[in-house]
N, C-alpha and C positions, 0 to 999 in steps of 0.2 A: 494591707497595712500591718507592719510589724508591731507586736505587743511590747510594752515597756517591761523591763526586767523588774521582778518583784524582790525587794530587799528582805533580808532575814528578820525574823521576829523572836528569836530565841526559843523556838518551839522544841528544840532538842538539847537545851542547855544541860550539861552534866551527863549526857548519854555517851556511850561508846558504840561506835558503828564499824562494820566491816563492809567493804564494797569490792566485789570481784569485777575483773575486766575494767578497771578504773583508770588505766593509763590512756592518755590521748584525749581526743575532743568529742567522743561519742557520749552515749547516755550514761555510761558508768562514770566517766570523768565529770560530767555535769552533776551526777548524784553526789559524788564526793564533795564537790564544791558547795552544793546547796546544803548538805549536812553540816559542813564546817560553818557556813554562814548562819545556820540555825543553832550553833553553839555546841555541836557534838565534837568529840575527838574521834578521829577517823583513821583506820588502817586501810590503805588502798592496796589492792593486789592485782596482778596481771601475769600472764605467762610470758610476756615480752619484757625481759629484765631491763634493757636499755631504756625503753620507753617508760617503764615504771620509775626508773631513777630520775628521768627528766621530769616526770609529773610530780614526784615527791619534792624535788628541788624547787619547782615553781610554786607549789602549794605552801611549802615551808616559808618561802620568801614572802608570800602574801599574808599568810595567817599566823606566822611565827612558830618558833620551836616549841615542841611539846604538844602541838595540836594535831599533828598528822605523822603517821609512820607508814612503812611499806613492807610488804613481804611477797616475794614471787610465789605464784601458785598456778599449777596446771590442774584444773578442776577434774581432769580424768584420773588423777592420782590421789588416792585416799590419804596417803602419807603427807602429801603437800597440803591437802585441805585441812587436815588436823594441825599441821604446822602453822598454817595461816591463822587459825583461831588461837593457837597457843601464843603466837607472836603478839596478837592483839591483847590478849590477857596479860602477858608479861609486861607490855608497854603501858597499857592504860587501865587494866582491870577487866572485870566481867563484861562480856559483850551484850549490849541492850538491843542493837539493831543489826540485822544481817540483810544486805541488799545483794541478791544473787542475780547478777547481770550477765555473766559469761554465757556466750552463745556463739554458734558457728553456722553460717549460711552457705549459699552457693546456688547456682541455677543450672539444673539439668533435668530433662524430662525423665520420667520414671523408666521408660523402656530402655533408656541409655544409661541409667544409673547403676553403678557397681555396688556390690555389697560393702566395699570399703567406704565409698562415698556416703551411703546410707548410715552405716555404723558410726562413722566419724562425727557426723552432724548430731546424731542422737546421743553419742557418748559425751560430747561437750555440752549440748544444749539441754538435754533432759537428764541424763545420768549425772552430769556435773551439778545441776540444780538440786537433784536428789541428794548427792553427797554433802553439799553445803547446807541444805535444809536439815538433814539428819544431824550433822555436826552442831549446827546452831541449837536445835531442839534439845540435844543431849546436854547442853550447857544451860539453856534457859529454863527448861522445865523444873529442875531441882531448885532453882531460885524463885520460881513462881512469877516470872516476868520476862518480857522480851517480845520482839516483833521481827518477823521475817517478811521481806518483800521480794517477790520473784518477778523477773522480767519475762513476760509472755509476748504475745503478738496478736494482732487482729487476724493473722493467718491461722490461728488456732480455731477460728470460727469460719473464716472465708477462704475461698479457693483462689489459687494463683498458679498459673502454668509454670512448671519447672521447679516448684517448691514443695513437692510431696514430702521430702525428708524433713525440711524445716517446719512445715505446717504440722506434721505429725508430732514432731518434738515439742512444739509450742502448745499444741492441744494437750499433750502429756503433762506439760508444766502446769496447765490450768487444772487438770484432774489431780495431779500431785498436790497442788495448793489446797484444793477442797478437802482432800482426805487428811492431809497433815494438819489442817486447821481443826478438824473435828477431834483428832487425837490430842492436840495441844491445848484445846480450850479448857479442859478441867484443871490445867496447871496455870491458867492465866496468861498463856502465850498466844499471840495472834499470828496468823499466816495469811497474807493477801498477795495479789499480783497486779501488775499493770500490763495493759495490752496496747502498745503504741501501734499506729499504722505506719506513718512515714516520718522519721526524724532525720533531718539532713545533717551530715557531718562529713569531713574529708574522706574517712575510710569508706563510707558508703559510696561516695562519688567515685572513688578509685575502683571499687569492686563491682559497680553496676553500670551498665551502659547508659549513655545519655538518653537514648530513646525510651528505655524502660523507666528511668526516673521521671521523664516528662509525662509518660503515660500515667504513672502512679500519682504524680502531683496533680494531674488533671482530675483525678477522682476525689480530691480533697475539697471539702465544702468551702474552705477559706481560700482556695486557689493557691495554696502554698504548703510546703512541708512544715512539720513542727520543728521548733528549735529544741535541741536536746534538753535544755533547762526547763522547757515546758513539761516534758515528761518527768524530769527530776522533781518538779513542784508537786506532782501527784504522789511520787514516791515519798517525799517529805510528809505529805498529808497522811499517808498510810502508816508511816513510821511514828507519827506524833499521837498525842492523846486526843486530838480532834477526831480520830477514827476509832475510838476506844470500843465501840460496839460492832465493829466490822471485822469479820474473819471468814476465810474461805471464799472471799470475793475476788473477781478479776475485773478491774476497772479499765474500761476502754478509754485510751487517751487518743482520740481520733476525731477528725473532721471529715471522715471518709463517707462518700455516698455508698449505698448498698451495692 
């Protein structure tokens, strides 16, 4: 049975948020929509400029002008990461919430994996999260407020064949989250992460075989994958004042069997 969509309650009214990899129908896009529904002004970012423009147009039509902006960003490029945050500040003012969603996967056994395949996944998924977290903290700490929410994965804890590079990167995101949280705590800034198991969206369906998706779905306690907005709901919780005493935590968004 599918859950009912949860309406917004103004949890982030007056806040400014940045979301990476937010174009399209995946978790990033769902996060952008939920943040807007909760009253935030949101800058969406993505490396795919055409898809980003389409997402911006759709969100502006739904939420109105002045609520959402866009800036292209390849998180492997420090200059583009800095440009993304500068664009958000220029449009809306200081950033209160940074949702670091950008990641890159792929399936290949370690014995067949090239250095380039390994490095590319880690550069986007782990190093990109580091760059965005670093840029966010540099702006939030002097203000004495702000929240960073990173997107990890249950594969940071669990093993899956063909996912050594992705699992290593996501485990790194968890460790990065813990360490950054301790450093930021004296400044009143929080850093947490979500760890989804399986959130179904068209890009995942396109990039993953039907057999693999069926196998992963069978492991889920509810017998279905999560909707991207169900993961976004937990991101909203971590971004809001309801989680004011949480930092350095990775919250599993999963109905997966061990």
